[in-house]
N, C-alpha and C positions, 0 to 999 in steps of 0.2 A: 504494500500500500504506500502510495506517495503521500507526502505531507500536503501538497497543494496541486490541484489540477487547474490549469488555465484553458478555457475553451475559447478558441479564436487564435488567429495568427497574424494580426496586424500590429500597428504601433502600440495600442493600449494593452493588448495581450502580452506583447513582449516586454513592455515596461513593467507589467505586473510580474511576469515570470522572472525577469532578471532581478527585480527588487526582492522577491520572495527568496530567491536563491542566495542573494547577498545577505539576507537575514538568517540564513542557516537552514532553510527548508529544502527538502527534495521536491523537485518540480517536474510535472508532465504537462507539455503543451499539446493540445489536440486541435489540429487545423483541418478544416473541411476540404480545403483546396489541395490539389496535388502540388508537389514541391515547386514546379515551374510557375505556378500561379499563386504562390503563397504571398501573404502580406495584406490581403484585403484591399481596401481603398488607399491604404497608406503608401502602396507602391506607386500611386499616381500623384502623390502630393509633392510639394517642393519646398515648403517653408513652415516656420513656427513663429507665431506672433509672441514677442517677448517684451516684458517690462524691463526697463533699465533706466537708471537715474543719471547716467553719464555714458559717453561713447564706449563701446566694447567691440574690439576687433572689427567684425564685419558690420556692426550696427553703428550708425552715425548719430550724433547729437544725443538726445535723451527722449525716453518715452515712459513717463512716470505712471504710477498706478492709477491716479485719478483720470488722466487722459485716456488710458486704456479702458477704464470703466465707463467713461462717458461715450467712447466709441461703441462699446458693446451695448450700452443702454439705448443709444440712438438706433442702431440697426435692428435691435429686437423690439423696439417700441415699448420698452418696459417689461416685456414678457421674459423675465429672467429672475433668478434667485440671486440677490446681491451678495449674500454671504458666500455662496458657493462660487459665484463668478469671481469675487475678490480672492478667494482661496486659490483658484486657478491662476489668476493674474499674478499673485505674489509668487507662486511656485515657479513661474517662468523666469523669474529673476535669477534663479540658481540652477535650473535643470540642465543648462547646456554643458556645464562642467561634467555632470553625471553622464550625459549623452556622449561626450568626447571620450570618457573612460571606456565606453563600450564601442568605440570605433567610428562614431559619427563625426564627420568633418563639415565645416561651414565655409561658405564663400559669399562675396558681395553679390547683390542682385544683378541679373543680366539686363542688357538694354531692353527697354520696354516694361521693366518692372521697378523703375527707379522711385516710383511713388512710395514704395514700402521699404526703402533702404534704411529708414529710421525705425520702423516698427517690426520688421520681420527678418529673421535669420534664415538664410537659404541653405539647404543641404547640398553639399558638394556631391554631384552625381544624382541629385533628386531623391525622391522617395524610395526608389528601388535600391539605391545605394544605402540609404538608412536602414531599410529592412534587412538587406544582406549583412550589414554590420551587426545588427542586433542578433541575427541568427548565428553568425560566426561566434559572437560573444557567448550566446546561450550554449552552443556546443562545447566551447572551451571550458565553460563552467560546469559542464556535466548535466545540463538540463536535457531531459528526454523529449523528443519531438515525434509526433505521429502525424503523417499527412494523409489526405484522402479519407479522413475519418469524420463522418457526420454524426453528431450527437442529436438524437431525436427527442430525448426527454431526460429528466433527472429523477432520482429517487429522493424524495423529501419527506421529512417527518416533522410536521408542525413548523415548517420553515427552516428546519435544520438539514443541511446537505449530507447525503450518505453516499450517493454514487451517480455517475453519468452513464447513460445507456446509449450505445451507438446503434445506427440503423441495422448493422449486421449482427446485432445481438450481444456484442461484447460489453462487459460491465467494467467500469473503471471506478474503483473506490478511492477515496482520499479523505483526509481529515478536514480539508476546506477546499473551496472552489472559487475561482474568479470567472465570471461570465464576461467575455469580451468578443462576442461573435457577430457584432455589427447589427445594423438595422434591418429593415425589410425592403430596401430600395431595389433589390433584384427580383422581387416577387411581383411580377406584372399583374397577377390576379388581385393581390392585396392592394396594390396601387390603384387599380381600377375601382375597387370597392371604396377605397378611401376618398378618391376624387369624385366618384359618382358621375352623373350626367349633368351637362350644362343646359342653359335655356334653349340651346339650338338642337338639343337631343343628342349631342356628341358625348363620347366618353373620352375626355381629354387625355387620360393616362395611356390610351391606345397609341398616342403619337409621341410618347416620351422616349427619350434615349437615356440609357443608364451609363453615366460617365465612367463608373468604376467596375468593381468586381461583379461577376455573375453569381458568386457564391453566398452573398448576403440575402438569404431568403427569409430571414426573420423567424425561423422555426423555433429557436429557443425563446425568443421574445414572446411569441404567441403562446408557447407552453407556459411561461411564467405568468402571463396575463390570465390564462385559464386556471392556473393554480391559486389565483387571488393575490398575487403580488401587487403592491401599490404601484400605480403607473402615473405618468405625467406626459403632457404633450398632445398636440393635435395630429392625428394620423395623416392629414393632408399637408402638414408643414414639413419642409425639408430644405436642405442646401440644394438649391435648384438654379442652375445658370443657363444662359443661352449658348447653345453649342451649334456647330455647323450641322445643318440638316442632313449632310452626307455622311455623318459619323456612323460608325458601327453601333449596333444595339448595345453591346457591352464593351467595357475596357478601352474606350477611345482615349480616356485620360485628358490631361490638361491641354494637349496640343490641338484638341478639337474646339476649345473655347474660342469665342470670337470677342476680341478685346478692343475693337475699333468703334464700339457703340457711341462712346462719348465724343468722338471726333467727327460725327456726321449726323444723320437722322435714321430713325427706325420706323418702318411702315408695316402695316399688316397686309393681308392679301387683297384688301380693298384699296391699297396704295395710300392709306391715310396714317398720319402719325397718331400715337396714342399715349405717349408719356414723355416727360422731360429727360432727354438723353444726357444732360449735363448737370444733374442734380448735385452730385458730389464726386469726390475722387473715385475712380473706378474700383480700387480694392474694397471700398466701403459699399459700393453699389452694384457690382457685377452680379451678386447673388440674388438680386431682386428680379433680374431680367428673365430668368427661366419661368418664374411664376407669372410675370406679365405676358409673356408669349403664350403660356398655357391658357390664358383667359381670352386670347384672340381667336377668331374663326379658324377652324382647322388646325389650331395650335402651331401656326407658322408666322414668321415675320421676316423682314429683310433689313439688314444693316447696310446703309448706302453712304459711301464716302467719295471724295474726289482725290486727285493725286497729291494734294497738299498734306493729306493724312499719312501717306506712305512713309514708313520709317519712324513713326511716332507710337507704334503699338507692337506688341509681340505678334509676329506673323503666325497665323494658324497653319495647320498641316496641309490644307487644301487651298489652292489659289481662288481668289474671288472671281466672279463673272465680270468681265472687262468690256467696256463700251466707250465709244467716243462721244456719245450724247446721251442725255437722259431718255430720249425717245427710244434709242437703240437698246439701252439698258432695260427699259420696261418690256420691250419685245422679247429680249433674251430670257428674262426671269418670269415671264408670263403674267405681268400686271397690266392693268388698263393704262394705255399710253397717255391718254388725255388727263386722267386723274393723277398719275404720278408726276407728269410735267407740271400740273397745277400745284401739287403739294410742294414740289421743290421750288417753284417760282415764288409761292407764298412764303415759304421759309426764308428764301434768300432776301426777299424784300423786308422781312421782319427783323433781320439781323442788325443790331446796333454796332456801329464801328467802335472797337476798343483795341486794347493791346493783347493780342493772343499769346497765351503761354499755357501749354497743356500740363505744365508741372506745378501750377498753382491754381487756386480758384479765381480765374481771371474775370475781367469785366466785359467779356464778349457775351452778350445776352440777346434776347429777342424782345420785341414789344408788339402789342396788338395781334397776338396769335395764341391759339390754344391747341395743344399745350405749349406753354412757354419753354424755352431752353435757357437754363439759368447761367451756364458757363460754356465756354468753348464754341459759341455759336458764330460760325463764319459761313458765308455763302458757299454753296456747292457750285463752283463756277470754273473749275480748272480741270479739264479732261486730261487723261481718261478717267472715267468713273468706274467704281467697283461696287458690287453687291454680294452680300453673303446671306444665304437663306438660313434662318435660325429655327431651331426647335428647342423645347425644354429639355435640359439635361439634368437628371437627378443624380446627386452625389451621395447623400445619405439622408435618412428620415429622422424626424425628431420625436416620434412617439417612443417612449422608453420607460425604464424602471425608475421610480422615485428614490432618491437617496438623500442622506445628510452628509456631513463632512467625513464620515467614516467609510463611505462607499458601500455600506452594507445594503443588501436587498431588504426591503421592508414589507411586512405583512400587517395590515391594520395599524400602520404607523409604528410597528415594533421591529427593530432590526434583527435580522438573522444573525446568529452567533458565528456562522462559518461560511456564509454565501455572500459574495461580493460582486460588484459589477463595475465596468469601466468602458470608456469609449462611446461609440455610437449608441449602445444600448442604454445609456443614461445621459447623453448629451442634451436632451430636452430639458433637463434641470437648469441648464445655463442658456440654451438656445430655444426660446419659445417660438421665435420666428426670425427671419433674416439671417445674415451672416456677414462676417468680415474676414478678410484673407488670413489664413493661418490659425484661426481660433479653434478649429476642430482638432488640430494636432496639439494645441495647448491643453484642451480638455482631456484628450486621450493620454497624453504624457503625465499630466498631473494626477488624474484619478487612477490611471494604471499603476503608478507607483504607490499611491495610497492603498489601493485594493491589494496589491501584492504584499505590502508590508503588514497589513492587518490580517490577511489570510495566513501568512507565515507565523505571525504572533500567536494566533489562535492554535494553529496546528502544533507548534512547538510547546505550547502550554499543556498539550495533551500527552506529552511524553514521547520518547523516541520509538518509532516503529517503522523503519525504512524497509522498502521492498528488497528482497534478497536477489 
């Protein structure tokens, strides 16, 4: 029997496993994916949002706790637990030294991501390198790892964990357990149920793209809900961004994200604008656009820029549709020519001349137009023009298990003595809606370490009984 079982194989799971091992526990990691697909959504990430009161290696200037909190408060519209949010924020001030100890390296942001040079630490080699570093460290420390092993349910006794049961019938007993198996974002049927039908009779989720892993089906989350665990969050809320409509159904990752939204206009399939493209810096606003597109007819939209925007955003993996006139562009992407030409002309006339600077909240705005564009509003007048078709891209869902600062799963507001949760399965405690770049990794790292430490503490308090 192991001291601690960790169910999951992404960032939160590995942080829990490594911390539990450091605390003296024997640890088994059970990952649903095969080895080549290990890591959950963490393999597609690239940075961690970090509090710091002074410049730190790859982080410039300062990003104090209060500013971090206000950023989180704004993007969630207050739907967050301040105590838990601040716990996460404070932990990011010190976690990077621990991450380095396990082989994670950092680098300055790449061109196109300079907005977050002050707030986010980028992983050298991206999320895949981070995951590989953690797995190497886990193996060196003697953590046992099982791949391609899907846990279907748990054996619980009044909230007390006794064993995990795999789909193939294998039973894994341990003194304590950490659940870090992700949300239900890969479960298309559950997404369809959560989003329902819209006023046009459409099922929006039928047109969603899953940015990350196909293995986060939410099986353990559903099991825990059925067992009466305390839950938090709206099943329709998620980290949902606008991605290239040509992206694959699963695992397209960050390279399918379209980052030029704030540098042009976005129209729906009626060739009409529907939201302020320049509301705030892109890292604070990119995660609202998936949901905005999901509410448009047929869940599709088009980001349109001119040649002035080229070089000012991270280029996506697929080239945009290119045309020498708005009329030609409309024809190529299948929009009504007259309507799109009118939309662009109306926008161009509404632009107020200012000093354009895409690195600050500039004074280039619009007037006498709805919706207004608050910043970076410059006429689309310099061909060639480019269009990117957008669809909603789900990263992870926010429905999860309710926790306090001990990361224990709760039943009727009473904490389990030996069952803990981390990562996407509890992120809804901090993220009720909205998102800002890098905060998911902050939550997973912080609560993974808390869960691992507490799971080990309980297991070791029960005496030594390692597996032979």
